[in-house]
N, C-alpha and C positions, 0 to 999 in steps of 0.2 A: 516383841516376841520373846517368850521365855526360852531358856536353853532347852527345856523339855520339848517345847514345840519345834524348835529349830532342828532337833535331831530325831524327830518322830518318824520321818520318812527314811527308808533304808537307802543306802548308797546304790544298791543294785537298781532300785526303782528310779533313782535320780539319773543313773547312767543310761538306763534304757529309754529315758525320755529325751535324750540328746540325739543330735544327728549322728549317723554312723560315720566312722572314719574310713579311709581307704584300706582295703585288704588286698593282699597279693598272693599269687600262686607260690607255693613253697618249692624252692629249688635246693636240692641236696646233692651229695656225692663229692668225690675227691676234687680238689682244685686242679684245674688244667694248667693255669698260668696265674701266678699271684698278681701280676700286673693288670690282668683283664678279668679275673674270676676269683678275687680274694674272698675268704670267709674266715672270720675270727672264731668260728665254732669248730674248726677242724682240729683233730688231735695233735697234728704237728705244730700248729700255732699255740695250742695250750701248753705243749711240752717245752717248746723253745722258740718263741716268735722272733728273737733278735736277729738271727741270720737272715730271716725272710725280710724283716724291716730294713736291714743294712743293704740287701740286694735291691730292694725297691728304691731306696734312697739314692742309689747310684744310677740306676737305669730308668726308673719311672717314678719320680717323686710323688706323683698323684695317681694312685692306682684306681682301677674301675672294677665294679662288679655289677652283674645283672641280677644277682640274688637280692632278696629282701625288697624287690621292686626297684632296684637301682641305687647305687651308692658309690662314694668316693673315699679314698684313704690317703691323705697326705702324710708323709713320713719325715719331712724336714721340720726342724724347730720353727723356722721363720714362717712356714706355711700353716702349721698348727696354730701358732700364735696369731696369725692374721685372721683366721676363721674365728678363734676364740674372742677376739676383740671386735669383730665385725657383726654388730647386731642389726645392721641395716639389710644385709643380704642373706643372713642366716637366722632362723628362728629356733628357739629352744623349747618349743611346745611339746616335743618328745625328745628325750635324751637317751633312750634305749632303742637301738636299731633292731627292728623286728619286721615281721610281715604285716604289721598293722600300724597305720598312722592315724593318730587322733585327728578329728576334723579341725579345720582352721578356726572354727568358732570358739575353740577352747582357749585360744590366745586372747589377751596376753597373760592370763593366769596360768594356764596349763594344768596338768593333772596332779603334779607334785610340786607346788610352789615352795620356795622361790626358784629351785633349780630348773623348773620347766616354764618359768615366766620370762617374758620379754619386757624391755623398758617401755614406759616408765614404771609399770606396776612392780617390776622386779625389785627396784631399789627399796620400796616401802615394805614389801613382803619380807625381804632379807633383813631389814632393820629391826623387825619384830623379834628376830631370833638372836640378835647380837648379845643382849644381856646374858643369856644362858650359856654362851660359848666364849665369853671374854676370859682372859687369863686368870683373873681373880676367882671367877666362878669355877673354872676347871681345877684350880689349885685345891679347892675345898674337896674335890672328889678323889684326890690322889691317895690319901691315907687308906680309904676303904678299898681302892683299886689295888694298892700294894698288899694289903692284908689278904685280899682274895687271891692274888697271884701266889702268895705263900700257901694258902689253903689248897690250891690246885696241886702244887708240887708236893705238899704233904701226902696227897693221895697216891703218889708214886712209890711210897715206901715199900721196900722189898722187891721192887721190879727193876730189871736192867734194860728193858725195852719198853718205850712208851711212844704214843703217837703225839708228837709235839703240836700238830695242827688240831686234831680232833679233841685231844684231852687238855690242851692248854690255850693255844692262840684263839680258837673259836669262842671259848667261854668268856674271855675277858671283856670284849666289847658288848657281848650279849648282856652280861650283868650290868655294865655301866649304863647302857642305853635303857634297859628295863628299869633301873633305878631312877633315871632322869625322867622317864615318861610315866613312872608309877605303875608299871605293869608287873604281874606276878613273875618272879624270877624262875619259877618252875615251868613257865611257858617257853623256855629257851629252845627246846626241840621244835616248837612250832615256828619260831623265828627263823631257824635254819631252813625249814621248808619254804617259808615265804621268800627268803633270799634266793634259793635255788629256782623257784618258780619264776621270779621276776627277772633274774639276770642270766639264767642258764636255759630257760624254756622259751627262748625267743624264736625258735624255728618250729614251734608247735603250730598247728592250725589256729588261726586267730580266735575262733570261737572257744577252743579249749584253753588257749592262753588267757582269754578274758574271764572264763569261768574260774580258772585258778586264781586270778587276781581278785575275783569277787570274794574268795575265802579270806584274803588279807583284809579287805575293806569290811567284811562282815565282822572279823575279829576286832578291828579298830572301832567300829560302831559299838560293839559290846563294851569295850573299855571306856569309850566316851560316855555312854549312858551311865556306866557305873560312877564315873567322875562327876557327872551332872548331879547324880543322887548323893554322892559323897565327895564333895570337893576337898582337895588337899594341896599341899605345897609341892607341886611337881609341874613338869612342862605341859602335860596334857590339860590340867586345869587352867594353866596360864593361857594356852591357845583357845580354850573354850571361852574364856572371859576377855580375851584380847579384842581391841577395836582397831579398825583401819578405816580412815575417811569418815570417822564419826559413827560407825556402826560395828556390831559384832561380826566376826569372820563368818563367811558362808560355811555350811557344813562340809562342802567339798574341799574348801581351803584347809580347814582343820584336819580332816582325814588325810588329805594329800600331803600336807607337811609332816604329819605323823608317819605316814608311809615312807617318806623320804628319810626321816631320821632313823627309822627302824631298819630300812634296807641299806642305805648308804652308810649309816653310822656303824654298821656291824661288819659287812663283808669287806669293805675297804680296809678297815683296821686289822681284822684277823688275817687278811691276806698279807699285809705289811709285816705283821709280827711273824707269821709263818715263813715268809720268804727270807727274813733276816735270820731266823734260826736255821733255815736250810743252808744258807751261805756259811754260817759259823760252824755247822756240823761238818761241812765238807772243806773248810779252810782253817785248819788248826792254827796257823800263824796268826790270823786275825782274832780267832777266839782267845788264844793265849794272851795276846796283847791287851785285849779288853778286860780279861780277868785280872791281869796284873795292874792295869790302869783304868779303873771304872770311870774316871773323869773324862775319858775319851768317848764314852758311850753316846752323848748327844751329837758329837761330830760324826761318828760312825753311823748313827741313826739317819742323819741327813743323806749320807751316801747310799745307804740301803734304800731310802725312799727314791733317790734319783735312779739307781741302777735297776731296782725292781718295782718301779712305780706300778701300783696295781690297777689304776683306773684309766679307762678309755671312755670318753663321753661322745655323744652324738648330737648333731644338729640337722635341721632340714633346710634345704634351699628354698628361699621365698619365691623367687620367680626365675624363669629361664634366663641364663646369662652365660657369658664366657668368663672363666676364672682361671688364672694361671695357665692359660692356653688350652683348657678343656671346656667342652660344652656341657654345662650343667642344666638340668631341667627342674622345674618347680616340683618340690616335694622329693627330690633326690635326697638320700641320706648323705651325710659326710661325717666320718668317724674322726674324732680328735684323739689321736694316739699319743697321749702324754708319755707313755713308755718309749715310743719311737723318738719323740722330741728330745727326751732326756739322754738318748744315746747318739745324738747327732754330733759328729766330730767337728762340725763347723761352729758348734755352740759350746762344747765341753772338751777340754784337754784330756787326752787319754780316755775318751768317752766309753771305750769298751772294757776298761779296767775298773776294778772295785778298789778304791783308795780310801780306807776308813779314816785317814787323816786329811782328806781333801778340805782345804780351808775356804775356797771360793766355790760356792755350790748353790747357784740360783736355779734350782731345778723346778720342774713344772708338775711335780707329783700331786700337788693339790689343785692343779688347774691354772688357767690363765684367764684374764679378763673379768667381767662382772660376776661370773659364776665361780670364782675361786672359792674353794671349800670353806664354808662358814665354820666348820668344826675342826679346822686344822690344829688349833691349840689343844683340843680334846684328843685328837688322834696322836699328836706328838706325846702328850702325857702318857697315854696308854701304851704306846710303843716303847718309850723310854723306860717306863716302870716295868713293863713285861720283860724287857731285856735285862735290866738291872737285877731283878729278882731271880730270873733264870740263871744268869751267870754267877750270881752269888751262891745259889743253891745247887746248881748243876754245872760246875766249872769245866767238866770234861765230858764230851759227848761226840758221837760220830753218827753218820747215817747207818742205820741197821741194815738197810737194803736199798741202795740207790734206785733200783728198778721198781721198787714198791712206792716211790713218791709219785703222787698224782697231782695234777694242776687243774684248776677250774678253767673251763672254756667260756668265752664270752667277753664282756666288757670290763669285768673285774677279775684279774688273774692272781691267784695265790695258791699255795699248797692246800689240797683237800685232805690228803693223807701224807704224813711225814713221820714214819717210824724212825726213831733215833735210839741208839744204844748208849746208856749212861756208863761211863768207864771210870 
């Protein structure tokens, strides 16, 4: 079958031909008790989840909610790690907790392989991506990334207040991922819309959420067809031509992996950059130390990743079972809060402190287990480069208005607005 034939059918037609997943009644409103009614969409969670997580870790290490059709939230490092490594009792067929669960038939591939894939398929799907994200491949992207960071800061000329999230952090991974996939860089605003629909629209009615996701996959189909007609040296063409088990990838595999790279490769990194700049804007001692000694940036960066880990992943319970003393039902959600795990005092000394010279720092910001982030080298390069350029060009800055800083709700947390004053 030619590539043209493979991608002749729209992804919407393909999705509509599959069995429907489980949809749940939407439950909203203020949280009554975080131990029995948690919701990662509430404004107080977005603004500052750490006191909530600390309280749960002390009195109820595995919290419960009836929202989203039922789910669980472990907050201790050992419990988060146990779920992450346990592929027998927990499936990855959906990693974004919402009111819609894909049908069991999508396993072991899932909607966005390899992050939605279960063993043994996961290993082979992940292996396809490793060449593009190895250290040597990422190193080749650094000069262009560094030049783009300078270009963004050049645009600040003559201004004393800028939005470090919207005008700096958000643009960097968008440009990097667009270049890797061979997408038009001017489509950046559309990428932001796709990110928000995927990660922040989880409490929408399932039909509306699916319709919004269709926009993403329609866009990907448009890009794929353009690459079929005009192959080039980028990740999209690589996926179109890649083989697994002796045959070309299914269209749903190609589009799902592209969706993963577009969504996960953008929001996670811009959130990490933004949170790091937020900390430095409000902590002059750390900012001045890094300006005086840029060689400390890589170590400080790891601490920012630990303390402000942006990503929380989800799993689904395979079958009814008792786990850590709680009765879990098949298809219950379980949220893997890597941010909570990274602040567990049983795992990290001075867990609630930001120590930019912390030497031993085996954090879980990039996940644990088989789904540890395949793009960790890329994310580290982007974060380090963004901080180095910013501190070189903007060595003195503060929060222009702390109350004006807003944070994303949902499973990827980072500043959405971050007005800073250049001093």
